MIDOSE-1310 file (N, C-alpha, C; in nm, 2 decimals, decimal comma, always signed):
residues 108
mlrt	+9,82/-2,14/-4,87/+9,72/-2,12/-4,96/+9,65/-2,25/-4,99; +9,53/-2,25/-5,01/+9,45/-2,37/-5,04/+9,46/-2,40/-5,19; +9,51/-2,52/-5,22/+9,54/-2,55/-5,36/+9,43/-2,61/-5,43; +9,34/-2,69/-5,37/+9,24/-2,76/-5,44/+9,10/-2,71/-5,40
rsqr	+9,01/-2,73/-5,49/+8,87/-2,69/-5,47/+8,82/-2,76/-5,34; +8,85/-2,88/-5,32/+8,79/-2,96/-5,21/+8,85/-2,90/-5,08; +8,98/-2,86/-5,08/+9,04/-2,80/-4,96/+8,97/-2,67/-4,93; +8,95/-2,59/-5,03/+8,88/-2,46/-5,01/+8,74/-2,48/-4,95
kklc	+8,67/-2,57/-5,01/+8,53/-2,60/-4,97/+8,53/-2,65/-4,83; +8,62/-2,74/-4,79/+8,62/-2,79/-4,66/+8,65/-2,69/-4,56; +8,75/-2,60/-4,58/+8,78/-2,50/-4,48/+8,69/-2,38/-4,49; +8,66/-2,34/-4,61/+8,58/-2,21/-4,62/+8,43/-2,23/-4,60
gecp	+8,38/-2,34/-4,65/+8,24/-2,37/-4,64/+8,15/-2,25/-4,67; +8,07/-2,21/-4,58/+7,99/-2,09/-4,59/+8,04/-1,97/-4,52; +8,16/-1,97/-4,47/+8,21/-1,86/-4,40/+8,25/-1,75/-4,50; +8,18/-1,63/-4,49/+8,21/-1,52/-4,59/+8,35/-1,47/-4,58
varv	+8,41/-1,46/-4,46/+8,55/-1,41/-4,44/+8,64/-1,51/-4,51; +8,63/-1,64/-4,49/+8,72/-1,73/-4,56/+8,70/-1,73/-4,71; +8,58/-1,71/-4,75/+8,56/-1,71/-4,90/+8,62/-1,59/-4,96; +8,61/-1,47/-4,90/+8,68/-1,35/-4,95/+8,83/-1,37/-4,95
adlv	+8,88/-1,42/-4,84/+9,02/-1,44/-4,82/+9,07/-1,53/-4,93; +9,00/-1,63/-4,97/+9,04/-1,72/-5,08/+9,03/-1,65/-5,21; +8,94/-1,56/-5,23/+8,93/-1,49/-5,35/+9,04/-1,39/-5,38; +9,08/-1,31/-5,28/+9,18/-1,21/-5,30/+9,28/-1,20/-5,18
gdpc	+9,30/-1,32/-5,12/+9,39/-1,32/-5,00/+9,53/-1,31/-5,02; +9,58/-1,30/-5,15/+9,72/-1,28/-5,17/+9,75/-1,13/-5,19; +9,87/-1,09/-5,14/+9,90/-0,95/-5,15/+9,90/-0,89/-5,29; +9,94/-0,97/-5,39/+9,94/-0,91/-5,53/+9,80/-0,87/-5,57
slli	+9,70/-0,95/-5,55/+9,56/-0,92/-5,59/+9,51/-0,80/-5,52; +9,54/-0,79/-5,39/+9,49/-0,67/-5,31/+9,56/-0,54/-5,36; +9,68/-0,55/-5,40/+9,75/-0,43/-5,45/+9,70/-0,39/-5,58; +9,67/-0,48/-5,67/+9,61/-0,45/-5,80/+9,47/-0,38/-5,77
irdl	+9,39/-0,44/-5,68/+9,26/-0,38/-5,65/+9,28/-0,24/-5,60; +9,38/-0,22/-5,50/+9,41/-0,09/-5,45/+9,44/+0,01/-5,56; +9,52/-0,03/-5,65/+9,56/+0,07/-5,76/+9,45/+0,10/-5,85; +9,36/+0,00/-5,88/+9,25/+0,02/-5,97/+9,14/+0,10/-5,90
lksp	+9,14/+0,10/-5,77/+9,04/+0,18/-5,70/+9,06/+0,33/-5,73; +9,19/+0,37/-5,76/+9,22/+0,51/-5,79/+9,17/+0,55/-5,93; +9,19/+0,46/-6,03/+9,15/+0,48/-6,17/+9,18/+0,36/-6,25; +9,12/+0,35/-6,37/+9,16/+0,25/-6,46/+9,30/+0,26/-6,50
rrfg	+9,37/+0,15/-6,53/+9,51/+0,16/-6,57/+9,54/+0,06/-6,68; +9,64/+0,10/-6,76/+9,69/+0,01/-6,86/+9,79/-0,09/-6,79; +9,82/-0,20/-6,86/+9,91/-0,30/-6,80/+10,04/-0,24/-6,76; +10,10/-0,16/-6,84/+10,23/-0,10/-6,81/+10,22/+0,00/-6,69
eled	+10,11/+0,07/-6,67/+10,09/+0,15/-6,56/+10,08/+0,07/-6,43; +10,01/-0,04/-6,44/+10,01/-0,13/-6,32/+10,14/-0,19/-6,29; +10,21/-0,23/-6,39/+10,35/-0,28/-6,38/+10,44/-0,18/-6,31; +10,43/-0,06/-6,35/+10,52/+0,05/-6,29/+10,48/+0,07/-6,14
slgg	+10,35/+0,08/-6,12/+10,31/+0,11/-5,98/+10,33/+0,00/-5,88; +10,34/-0,13/-5,94/+10,35/-0,24/-5,85/+10,50/-0,29/-5,85; +10,59/-0,20/-5,88/+10,73/-0,22/-5,87/+10,79/-0,36/-5,89; +10,79/-0,44/-5,79/+10,86/-0,57/-5,79/+10,78/-0,69/-5,85
mspr	+10,66/-0,66/-5,90/+10,58/-0,77/-5,95/+10,62/-0,80/-6,10; +10,65/-0,93/-6,13/+10,69/-0,96/-6,26/+10,57/-0,95/-6,36; +10,59/-0,93/-6,49/+10,48/-0,92/-6,58/+10,40/-1,05/-6,59; +10,47/-1,16/-6,57/+10,40/-1,29/-6,57/+10,30/-1,30/-6,45
tlti	+10,35/-1,26/-6,33/+10,26/-1,27/-6,21/+10,15/-1,17/-6,23; +10,17/-1,05/-6,28/+10,07/-0,95/-6,30/+9,96/-1,01/-6,40; +10,01/-1,07/-6,50/+9,91/-1,13/-6,60/+9,83/-1,23/-6,54; +9,89/-1,32/-6,46/+9,81/-1,43/-6,39/+9,71/-1,37/-6,30
klrk	+9,75/-1,28/-6,22/+9,66/-1,22/-6,12/+9,55/-1,14/-6,19; +9,58/-1,07/-6,29/+9,47/-1,00/-6,36/+9,37/-1,09/-6,42; +9,42/-1,20/-6,48/+9,33/-1,30/-6,54/+9,24/-1,36/-6,43; +9,30/-1,39/-6,31/+9,22/-1,45/-6,20/+9,11/-1,35/-6,16
leke	+9,15/-1,22/-6,15/+9,05/-1,12/-6,11/+8,95/-1,10/-6,21; +8,98/-1,11/-6,34/+8,88/-1,10/-6,45/+8,79/-1,22/-6,44; +8,84/-1,34/-6,42/+8,76/-1,46/-6,41/+8,66/-1,45/-6,29; +8,70/-1,39/-6,18/+8,61/-1,37/-6,07/+8,52/-1,25/-6,08
rlva	+8,53/-1,18/-6,20/+8,45/-1,06/-6,23/+8,47/-0,94/-6,14; +8,59/-0,93/-6,09/+8,63/-0,82/-6,01/+8,69/-0,71/-6,09; +8,76/-0,75/-6,20/+8,83/-0,66/-6,29/+8,78/-0,69/-6,43; +8,77/-0,58/-6,51/+8,73/-0,59/-6,65/+8,84/-0,53/-6,74
rrsf	+8,87/-0,60/-6,85/+8,97/-0,55/-6,94/+8,90/-0,48/-7,06; +8,93/-0,36/-7,08/+8,86/-0,28/-7,19/+8,96/-0,24/-7,29; +8,92/-0,27/-7,42/+9,01/-0,23/-7,53/+8,93/-0,13/-7,61; +9,00/-0,04/-7,68/+8,94/+0,06/-7,76/+8,97/+0,05/-7,91
prsa	+8,88/+0,07/-7,99/+8,90/+0,05/-8,14/+9,01/+0,13/-8,20; +9,04/+0,25/-8,16/+9,14/+0,33/-8,22/+9,27/+0,32/-8,14; +9,28/+0,24/-8,05/+9,41/+0,22/-7,97/+9,45/+0,08/-7,96; +9,58/+0,06/-7,97/+9,63/-0,08/-7,95/+9,64/-0,12/-7,80
hahy	+9,62/-0,02/-7,72/+9,62/-0,05/-7,57/+9,49/-0,08/-7,51; +9,49/-0,16/-7,41/+9,37/-0,19/-7,33/+9,40/-0,13/-7,19; +9,29/-0,12/-7,12/+9,31/-0,08/-6,98/+9,22/-0,17/-6,89; +9,26/-0,18/-6,77/+9,19/-0,26/-6,67/+9,12/-0,17/-6,57
eltn	+8,99/-0,21/-6,54/+8,92/-0,13/-6,44/+8,84/-0,22/-6,36; +8,80/-0,17/-6,24/+8,72/-0,26/-6,15/+8,58/-0,26/-6,19; +8,52/-0,37/-6,18/+8,37/-0,39/-6,20/+8,30/-0,33/-6,07; +8,17/-0,33/-6,07/+8,10/-0,29/-5,94/+8,14/-0,38/-5,83
kgaa	+8,15/-0,51/-5,86/+8,19/-0,61/-5,76/+8,33/-0,58/-5,71; +8,42/-0,54/-5,79/+8,56/-0,51/-5,75/+8,56/-0,38/-5,67; +8,49/-0,28/-5,72/+8,48/-0,15/-5,65/+8,43/-0,16/-5,51; +8,35/-0,26/-5,48/+8,30/-0,28/-5,35/+8,41/-0,31/-5,25
fnkv	+8,53/-0,34/-5,29/+8,64/-0,36/-5,20/+8,70/-0,23/-5,15; +8,64/-0,12/-5,19/+8,69/+0,01/-5,14/+8,69/+0,02/-4,99; +8,59/-0,02/-4,92/+8,58/-0,02/-4,78/+8,68/-0,11/-4,71; +8,70/-0,23/-4,78/+8,79/-0,33/-4,72/+8,93/-0,27/-4,73
vdam	+8,97/-0,21/-4,84/+9,11/-0,15/-4,86/+9,12/-0,04/-4,76; +9,02/+0,05/-4,75/+9,03/+0,16/-4,66/+9,05/+0,11/-4,51; +8,98/+0,00/-4,47/+8,99/-0,05/-4,34/+9,13/-0,11/-4,32; +9,19/-0,18/-4,42/+9,32/-0,23/-4,41/+9,43/-0,12/-4,40
rayg	+9,40/-0,01/-4,48/+9,49/+0,10/-4,47/+9,49/+0,17/-4,33; +9,37/+0,18/-4,28/+9,36/+0,24/-4,14/+9,43/+0,15/-4,04; +9,41/+0,02/-4,05/+9,47/-0,07/-3,96/+9,62/-0,06/-3,97; +9,67/-0,06/-4,09/+9,82/-0,06/-4,11/+9,88/+0,07/-4,05
rkyl	+9,81/+0,18/-4,07/+9,86/+0,31/-4,02/+9,86/+0,31/-3,87; +9,76/+0,25/-3,81/+9,75/+0,25/-3,66/+9,84/+0,15/-3,59; +9,85/+0,03/-3,65/+9,91/-0,08/-3,57/+10,04/-0,13/-3,63; +10,08/-0,10/-3,76/+10,20/-0,15/-3,81/+10,30/-0,05/-3,84
């Protein structure tokens, strides 16, 4: 994984594939997006569906996805709970996830 902004810029440059890989290239982020494509979820629901992911890792990944405007955190006035949902930018990953699913079924 590229650690610094200069490393990312040098390797990724203007390549769209490299830039998307840098954005969500880790398995945790892709699995969060996969689950949120189904429906908005509360933190605990994501934690349950992502089995082995620690709460700390989930928090870090959700914050990163929020910062990149792929995920939005929504809270409701009458509820102590918030839920996470994909933004339009995040929902656009639907075709990417579908293609990865098809590839995995066919070749892995």
